[in-house]
Structure formats: structure tokens, C-alpha cells
N, C-alpha and C positions, 0 to 999 in steps of 0.2 A: 317281319310282322306287317310292314307297311303295305306289302302286296295284298294281304288279306283285307286291310282297310280299303284298298283301292277297289276291291270287288264290290264293296258296298257304297261306292261313290253315288251321291244323289239320293241316298235313303235317308230319311229323317232320323236324327240321333235321339233314340228313346231308350228306356230301360230294356225293353224287349230286344232291340238291336244290340245293345251292349251285351246281353246274355248270349245272343247268337254269335257275336264276334268272339266272345270268350270260349265258347264251345268249339268254334272253328279253329281258333288258335291251339286249343288242346288237341283237337283231331289231327291237325297238321304237325303235331309234336313240336310246336314253337313255344309252348308254355305249359307249365304245370300250375300256373297262377289261378287265383280265384276269379270271380265274376267282375271284380272292380278293375282288373288289369287293363281291359281296353280303354277305360277312361283315363287311367294313369299314362299309358303309352300314347294315347291320343293327344294328351297335353304336350308330351315330348315332341310328337310330330308337328303339332301346331307351333310350338316354340321354335322349331327348326324351319318353319315356313313351308312345310310340305302340304298342309291341309288346314282347313278351318272346321272346328267342330263346335256347335252351339246346340243347346238343348232344343228339341223339337224343330231343328232346322236341318236341311240336307247336309251330308258330309260334302264339303267342297275341296277337291284336290287342286292345289295351285299349279301354275306352270312348272315350278321347280319340282313339285311332287310328281307331275307327269313325266318330267325328264328322268327323275329317279326310277320311276316304274319301268321306263324303257331301257334303262342301262343293263348290261349283263351283270351277272352275279360277280361278286368280288369287290375290290375297292371302288369307291364311287366319287367321281369328280363333282357330281352335284352335291353330295353331302359335304365334301370338302369346302366347296364354295359357300354353302349355307352356313357352315360353322363359322 
């Protein structure tokens, strides 16, 4: 799911962006959740130090988030370190 968030790096977090993220997550078959799911998982990503998400501010991916995005699929040393 974080890879989808990474695609929107730099875009302002608005209700419209939240709806687009929800649609993208469903289209990629990563979720069957509702439109509030991006806000919920965004908080998890922020708590793990992968990004910062504030209302009407650009999504900011942290250095740890960039490292995670650049890792191959599978277990993640970045997530292990962040946890």
C-alpha cells in the first residue's frame, strides 16, 4: 500500500486525494476498504516514520520511506529498523 502513497508524494492531502487513493488501492486489489482507509493506513505509515501527512499539506516521504520504496518485495530491513 505504501507504494501507492509514494506515487502521490508531493500532492496536497485533501479529501479528493483521499478518495483517489482509496480508488487506486481498490483498483490494485490491495484493499476492499472504504474511502477512509487511506487516512487510517496513512497514520500507520506516519507512526512508522515512513511519511508525514497533514491536511492541505503535501505528502512528504521520509528518507526511511524512500529506502522502503526502493527495497525489493519481501521482508524489509527498513521496516524492521523502523519498528
